[in-house]
C-alpha positions as CSV (number, residue, x, y, z in Angstrom):
1,M,-26.4,-70.8,35.0
2,R,-23.8,-71.0,37.7
3,G,-23.9,-66.8,37.5
4,R,-22.2,-66.6,34.4
5,L,-24.7,-63.8,33.0
6,D,-24.0,-60.5,33.8
7,R,-26.6,-57.4,33.7
8,K,-25.9,-56.4,30.0
9,D,-26.8,-59.9,28.8
10,L,-29.6,-59.3,31.0
11,A,-30.8,-56.8,28.8
12,K,-30.1,-58.8,26.0
13,Y,-32.0,-61.5,27.0
14,P,-35.2,-60.3,29.4
15,F,-37.4,-63.6,29.3
16,L,-34.6,-66.0,31.4
17,K,-35.4,-66.6,34.6
18,E,-32.6,-64.5,36.0
19,A,-33.9,-61.2,34.9
20,Q,-37.1,-61.2,36.1
21,E,-35.5,-62.3,39.7
22,W,-33.4,-59.4,39.7
23,V,-36.7,-57.1,38.1
24,S,-38.6,-58.6,40.9
25,G,-36.8,-57.3,43.9
26,R,-35.5,-54.0,43.1
27,T,-38.9,-52.9,42.0
28,G,-41.1,-52.8,45.2
29,S,-44.7,-52.3,45.2
30,L,-46.0,-52.3,41.3
31,P,-47.9,-49.2,42.1
32,E,-45.1,-47.2,43.6
33,F,-43.2,-47.8,40.9
34,F,-46.0,-47.2,38.4
35,S,-45.9,-44.1,40.3
36,S,-42.1,-43.3,40.2
37,N,-40.4,-41.4,37.7
38,Y,-37.9,-43.8,36.5
39,G,-41.5,-46.1,36.4
40,R,-43.1,-43.8,34.7
41,I,-40.0,-43.6,32.0
42,A,-39.7,-47.1,31.7
43,A,-43.6,-47.7,30.9
44,R,-42.8,-45.0,28.1
45,H,-40.4,-47.8,26.8
46,A,-42.1,-50.2,26.3
47,V,-45.2,-48.6,25.3
48,E,-42.2,-47.7,22.5
49,R,-41.9,-51.2,22.4
50,I,-45.2,-52.7,21.6
51,R,-45.2,-50.2,19.0
52,E,-42.3,-51.3,17.4
53,A,-43.5,-54.7,17.6
54,M,-47.5,-53.8,16.6
55,E,-46.4,-52.0,13.0
56,G,-43.6,-55.3,12.4
57,G,-40.5,-53.3,12.9
58,R,-37.4,-55.2,13.2
59,P,-35.2,-55.1,16.8
60,P,-33.2,-52.5,16.7
61,A,-29.2,-53.2,15.8
62,P,-26.8,-55.4,17.8
63,G,-24.6,-53.6,20.1
64,P,-23.4,-53.0,23.7
65,E,-23.6,-49.2,23.6
66,R,-27.6,-49.1,22.7
67,L,-28.2,-51.4,26.1
68,D,-29.4,-49.5,29.3
69,P,-29.9,-52.8,31.5
70,D,-32.4,-51.6,33.3
71,R,-34.3,-49.8,30.6
72,E,-34.3,-52.9,28.9
73,V,-35.3,-55.3,31.6
74,Y,-38.1,-52.8,32.9
75,A,-39.5,-52.4,29.9
76,Y,-39.8,-56.0,28.4
77,A,-41.4,-56.7,31.3
78,I,-44.4,-53.5,31.7
79,A,-44.4,-54.2,27.6
80,R,-45.7,-57.6,28.7
81,V,-48.5,-56.4,31.7
82,L,-49.5,-53.7,29.3
83,V,-50.4,-56.2,26.4
84,S,-51.6,-58.3,28.3
85,C,-54.0,-56.1,30.2
86,T,-55.6,-55.0,26.8
87,K,-56.0,-58.6,26.4
88,D,-55.6,-58.6,22.6
89,R,-53.9,-61.6,21.4
90,L,-53.0,-60.0,18.4
91,L,-50.6,-58.2,20.4
92,M,-49.2,-60.5,22.2
93,D,-48.4,-62.7,19.3
94,R,-46.6,-59.8,17.8
95,L,-45.2,-58.9,20.5
96,S,-44.2,-62.3,21.2
97,R,-42.2,-62.9,17.1
98,Y,-40.8,-59.4,17.8
99,E,-38.5,-60.1,21.1
100,A,-37.8,-63.6,19.6
101,E,-36.5,-61.9,16.7
102,R,-34.6,-59.3,18.6
103,A,-32.9,-62.0,20.7
104,A,-32.4,-64.2,17.8
105,R,-30.0,-60.9,16.8
106,Y,-28.1,-61.0,19.9
107,L,-27.5,-64.4,19.7
108,A,-26.0,-65.0,16.5
109,D,-23.1,-62.4,17.4
110,E,-22.6,-64.2,20.5
111,Q,-20.3,-65.8,22.8
112,P,-20.9,-69.0,22.3
113,E,-20.2,-70.2,25.9
114,K,-23.2,-67.8,26.5
115,R,-24.8,-68.6,23.8
116,A,-25.7,-72.5,25.4
117,L,-26.2,-70.8,28.3
118,V,-29.3,-68.6,27.0
119,A,-30.4,-72.0,24.6
120,E,-30.8,-74.3,27.9
121,G,-32.3,-71.2,30.0
122,V,-35.3,-71.9,27.5
123,G,-35.2,-75.6,26.8
124,M,-32.7,-76.2,23.7
125,P,-29.6,-77.7,23.8
126,A,-26.2,-75.9,23.4
127,E,-25.0,-77.9,20.2
128,A,-26.3,-79.0,17.2
129,G,-27.1,-82.7,18.0
130,D,-30.5,-83.6,17.7
131,L,-34.1,-83.1,19.4
132,P,-37.2,-85.6,20.4
133,V,-39.4,-85.7,17.4
134,V,-42.4,-84.2,19.7
135,Q,-40.4,-81.1,20.5
136,Y,-38.8,-80.4,17.0
137,V,-42.5,-81.2,15.6
138,E,-44.0,-78.7,17.9
139,L,-40.8,-75.4,17.0
140,A,-41.1,-77.0,12.6
141,S,-43.9,-77.1,12.0
142,H,-44.3,-72.8,12.3
143,L,-41.5,-72.7,10.1
144,K,-42.4,-72.4,6.1
145,D,-38.9,-73.1,4.5
146,D,-39.3,-76.8,3.5
147,R,-36.5,-77.8,4.7
148,W,-38.0,-78.8,8.2
149,R,-40.5,-81.1,7.1
150,L,-41.2,-83.9,9.1
151,V,-39.7,-85.6,5.8
152,N,-36.8,-83.4,4.3
153,R,-35.5,-85.1,7.2
154,E,-33.5,-88.2,9.0
155,V,-35.1,-89.3,12.2
156,E,-33.5,-92.3,14.9
157,K,-34.2,-93.8,17.8
158,G,-37.1,-91.4,18.6
159,H,-35.1,-87.9,17.6
160,V,-34.3,-86.2,14.5
161,A,-30.7,-84.9,12.8
162,L,-29.8,-81.0,13.5
163,G,-27.4,-79.6,10.7
164,D,-25.0,-77.2,12.1
165,G,-27.2,-74.2,10.9
166,D,-30.2,-75.0,12.6
167,L,-30.4,-74.9,16.2
168,P,-30.3,-70.6,15.6
169,D,-33.8,-70.5,14.6
170,L,-35.2,-73.2,16.4
171,T,-33.5,-71.6,19.3
172,A,-35.5,-69.0,18.4
173,E,-38.9,-70.3,17.4
174,R,-39.2,-71.4,20.4
175,I,-38.4,-68.8,22.6
176,R,-41.4,-66.9,20.7
177,I,-43.4,-70.2,21.8
178,L,-42.0,-69.7,25.4
179,L,-43.0,-66.1,25.7
180,F,-46.6,-66.1,23.9
181,S,-47.3,-69.1,26.1
182,Q,-46.9,-67.6,28.8
183,L,-49.5,-64.6,28.1
184,P,-51.5,-63.3,29.5
185,L,-50.0,-62.6,32.4
186,P,-52.2,-63.0,35.6
187,V,-52.2,-58.6,36.4
188,P,-54.2,-58.0,39.2
189,P,-57.2,-55.5,38.0
190,A,-55.8,-52.4,40.1
191,I,-52.3,-52.3,37.9
192,C,-54.7,-52.1,34.7
193,E,-56.4,-49.6,36.0
194,L,-53.2,-47.5,37.1
195,L,-52.0,-48.4,33.3
196,S,-55.4,-47.7,31.7
197,P,-53.9,-45.4,29.9
198,L,-50.8,-46.1,28.2
199,A,-53.3,-49.3,27.1
200,A,-56.1,-47.2,26.0
201,E,-53.2,-45.8,24.0
202,I,-51.9,-48.7,22.4
203,T,-55.0,-49.7,21.8
204,A,-56.1,-46.3,19.7
205,A,-52.9,-47.0,17.8
206,Q,-53.3,-49.8,17.2
207,Q,-56.1,-49.6,15.5
208,Q,-54.7,-46.5,13.1
209,Y,-51.8,-49.4,12.6
210,L,-55.1,-51.6,11.6
211,L,-57.1,-48.7,9.2
212,R,-53.1,-48.5,7.7
213,E,-52.9,-50.9,6.9
214,F,-55.9,-52.9,5.5
215,G,-58.1,-49.9,5.3
216,S,-61.8,-50.4,3.8
217,V,-63.0,-53.9,3.4
218,E,-61.6,-55.3,0.1
219,E,-63.0,-58.8,-1.1
220,G,-61.1,-59.0,-3.8
221,A,-58.0,-59.5,-1.5
222,F,-59.5,-62.1,0.9
223,P,-57.7,-64.8,0.4
224,P,-59.4,-68.2,-0.9
225,C,-60.0,-70.3,2.1
226,I,-61.9,-67.3,3.5
227,R,-63.1,-67.0,-0.3
228,V,-64.5,-70.5,0.0
229,L,-65.9,-69.8,4.0
230,T,-68.1,-66.3,2.3
231,T,-68.7,-68.6,-1.1
232,A,-70.5,-71.2,1.7
233,I,-72.6,-69.3,3.7
234,T,-73.8,-66.7,0.9
235,S,-75.6,-70.0,-1.0
236,G,-76.7,-71.2,2.1
237,A,-74.5,-73.8,3.2
238,N,-73.5,-74.5,6.7
239,L,-70.5,-74.3,8.3
240,S,-68.3,-76.6,11.0
241,H,-67.2,-74.5,13.8
242,S,-63.6,-74.1,12.4
243,G,-64.6,-72.7,10.4
244,R,-67.3,-70.0,11.3
245,F,-64.9,-69.1,13.6
246,A,-62.3,-68.8,11.3
247,L,-64.3,-66.5,9.1
248,T,-66.1,-64.6,11.9
249,A,-62.4,-63.6,12.8
250,F,-60.5,-62.7,9.9
251,L,-63.6,-60.1,9.3
252,H,-63.2,-59.1,12.4
253,N,-59.9,-58.2,12.4
254,I,-59.9,-56.6,8.9
255,G,-63.0,-54.6,10.3
256,M,-66.2,-55.1,9.9
257,N,-68.7,-54.8,12.9
258,P,-70.5,-57.1,14.7
259,L,-73.5,-56.7,12.9
260,Q,-72.0,-56.5,8.5
261,I,-70.5,-60.1,9.9
262,M,-74.1,-61.3,11.9
263,E,-75.3,-59.8,7.9
264,L,-73.4,-62.5,6.2
265,F,-74.4,-65.5,9.0
266,A,-78.1,-64.5,8.8
267,R,-77.7,-66.4,4.8
268,A,-77.3,-69.7,7.1
269,P,-80.2,-72.5,7.1
270,D,-79.5,-72.8,10.4
271,F,-79.4,-68.9,11.7
272,D,-80.1,-68.3,15.0
273,A,-80.0,-64.6,15.8
274,G,-79.8,-64.8,19.5
275,K,-76.7,-67.9,19.7
276,T,-75.0,-66.5,16.4
277,Q,-74.9,-61.8,18.1
278,Y,-73.8,-63.3,21.3
279,Q,-70.6,-65.9,19.0
280,V,-70.2,-63.2,16.5
281,E,-69.7,-60.4,19.9
282,H,-67.8,-63.0,22.2
283,I,-65.3,-63.3,18.9
284,S,-64.8,-59.4,18.5
285,G,-63.6,-59.0,22.0
286,R,-67.4,-58.4,24.1
287,S,-66.2,-61.0,26.6
288,G,-63.2,-58.6,27.3
289,T,-60.9,-61.2,25.1
290,E,-60.4,-60.3,20.9
291,Y,-59.4,-63.0,18.4
292,T,-57.4,-63.0,15.7
293,A,-58.4,-65.5,12.6
294,P,-56.4,-68.4,12.6
295,S,-53.1,-69.1,11.2
296,C,-52.2,-70.8,7.7
297,A,-50.8,-73.6,9.6
298,T,-54.3,-73.8,11.5
299,M,-56.6,-73.7,9.0
300,R,-54.5,-76.5,7.9
301,T,-55.2,-78.8,10.7
302,H,-58.8,-78.4,10.2
303,G,-59.3,-78.7,6.6
304,I,-60.5,-75.0,5.6
305,C,-57.0,-74.3,3.8
306,T,-58.3,-74.7,0.6
307,G,-57.9,-73.1,-3.0
308,R,-54.3,-72.2,-2.0
309,D,-52.5,-70.4,-5.4
310,G,-49.1,-69.0,-5.5
311,L,-49.7,-66.6,-2.8
312,C,-50.6,-68.3,-0.4
313,T,-47.4,-70.4,-0.3
314,Q,-45.5,-67.2,0.8
315,V,-47.4,-66.5,4.0
316,S,-48.1,-67.9,7.1
317,H,-51.4,-66.1,8.0
318,P,-54.9,-65.1,6.3
319,L,-54.6,-62.0,7.4
320,S,-50.5,-61.8,5.0
321,Y,-52.9,-63.0,2.8
322,Y,-54.8,-60.2,2.8
323,R,-52.5,-57.5,3.0
324,A,-50.6,-58.6,0.5
325,R,-53.1,-58.7,-1.9
326,K,-54.1,-55.0,-1.1
327,R,-51.1,-53.7,-1.4
328,M,-51.0,-55.4,-5.1
329,G,-54.3,-53.2,-5.5
330,K,-52.2,-50.1,-4.9
331,Q,-49.8,-50.5,-7.0
332,G,-52.0,-50.6,-9.8
333,D,-51.3,-54.5,-10.9
334,G,-55.3,-54.9,-10.7
335,S,-54.3,-58.6,-8.7
336,A,-56.8,-57.3,-5.7
337,D,-59.8,-57.3,-7.9
338,R,-58.7,-60.9,-8.9
339,A,-59.3,-64.5,-7.5
340,P,-56.0,-66.4,-7.4
341,D,-55.5,-69.2,-9.7
342,Q,-57.7,-72.2,-7.7
343,P,-57.5,-75.8,-8.2
344,A,-60.6,-77.7,-9.4
345,G,-63.0,-78.6,-6.5
346,S,-66.0,-79.4,-5.1
347,G,-68.0,-75.9,-5.0
348,H,-71.3,-75.1,-3.0
349,G,-73.0,-74.6,-6.0
350,A,-71.0,-72.1,-7.5
351,D,-70.2,-71.7,-11.2
352,E,-67.3,-70.7,-11.7
353,G,-66.9,-67.8,-14.2
354,E,-70.0,-66.6,-11.8
355,K,-70.0,-62.7,-11.1
356,G,-69.9,-62.9,-6.8
357,Q,-73.0,-62.9,-4.3
358,Q,-73.8,-59.7,-2.3
359,V,-72.6,-59.5,1.8
360,G,-74.4,-56.9,3.4
361,K,-73.8,-54.1,1.0
362,T,-70.5,-55.2,-0.4
363,R,-69.8,-57.7,-2.9
364,V,-67.6,-61.3,-2.9
365,P,-66.3,-63.2,-5.7
366,R,-66.9,-66.9,-5.4
367,E,-64.1,-69.9,-6.1
368,R,-64.3,-73.1,-6.0
369,Q,-63.3,-74.9,-3.2
370,G,-60.4,-76.6,-3.3
371,K,-59.6,-80.0,-1.6
372,P,-58.3,-79.2,2.2
373,N,-54.7,-79.5,2.2
374,Q,-54.3,-81.5,5.4
375,E,-50.9,-81.4,7.3
376,D,-49.9,-82.4,10.5
377,D,-49.3,-78.7,11.5
378,K,-50.3,-77.4,15.3
379,D,-51.0,-73.9,16.9
380,E,-50.3,-72.1,19.7
381,Q,-53.3,-70.4,19.8
382,A,-56.3,-72.3,22.1
383,R,-59.6,-71.0,20.2
384,S,-62.6,-72.3,21.8
385,T,-65.2,-70.3,21.9
386,G,-67.8,-72.6,23.0
387,E,-71.1,-73.2,20.8
388,D,-71.6,-73.2,17.1
389,I,-72.0,-69.5,15.3
390,Q,-75.7,-70.7,14.6
């Protein structure tokens, strides 16, 4: 970048190589830095940055008066170290989204030459033109508007033509994917131990946030795909590996404990208590990595996105659907207690209109299974968990 970005630019775009080189040349040893007064202040700003990202808050409005270059670059770097120490993929995803949105807000008002430098720094073209099909699909597959679908684009000689307004959104998505792909960082155990009080604070804050967002488990708010999987398992059908993983991770993410999830899988014909316990606890975080339910794009890729309804078209993740349905229920319209409309399809032995099946101490409505809506979407999160849940 030939030195044309100053310190305030690095504060706006702390993910750039120049910003990281600037930080590494000033901190000395990490234990000494975190033990210093300035290190503690920077760490506190990092915690606040993570909490804003965790709760879906929008980054501060752009403005040079808000930027303290040292604070911003250090807070960014420490935040990534902290979420790496928690090993929580949901936190890593939210922080990456937060940082990408923050960068996009600054880029919108940036000088053209500096905007070009930032784009080049993350492997994007400086000006609208075209992108190779593979790169375009990687970026556009996570953008919801139909205008991003490849069938709606002009493709020539392996390249997708870009319009004038396309590049900012694609650049922001490139930043998000890039930042998420780098996490978790290889943080030495001694550093994680040093930061353990802050990591514990973040974990506790996330638990409180999830409690506020999801509250008690409400089966009536489950997205159609999860309802179909639940109905299948409670009616004695075997699920695919991807289906079992998605169901387990989703139920864990909304607050069910491993024992409750195991009670559900105990109804499967091939139930094996030992293997099920191992896999459920592994997905729930006993191994040190807590898994998040797959996105809608990944569910479609594996053919387990079934029975889509109107709300499905407005969200990109089963957890977002669940949260939205619960909020609708709290508003008093009863939507969270009604099954979403679904297209007809092959079921798992459940007649339409049947009241439900008991799952542990809760009741799960039965749904008819719609035809899988498979699209050629990709998801950057690898979710291999070894053996299938038995």
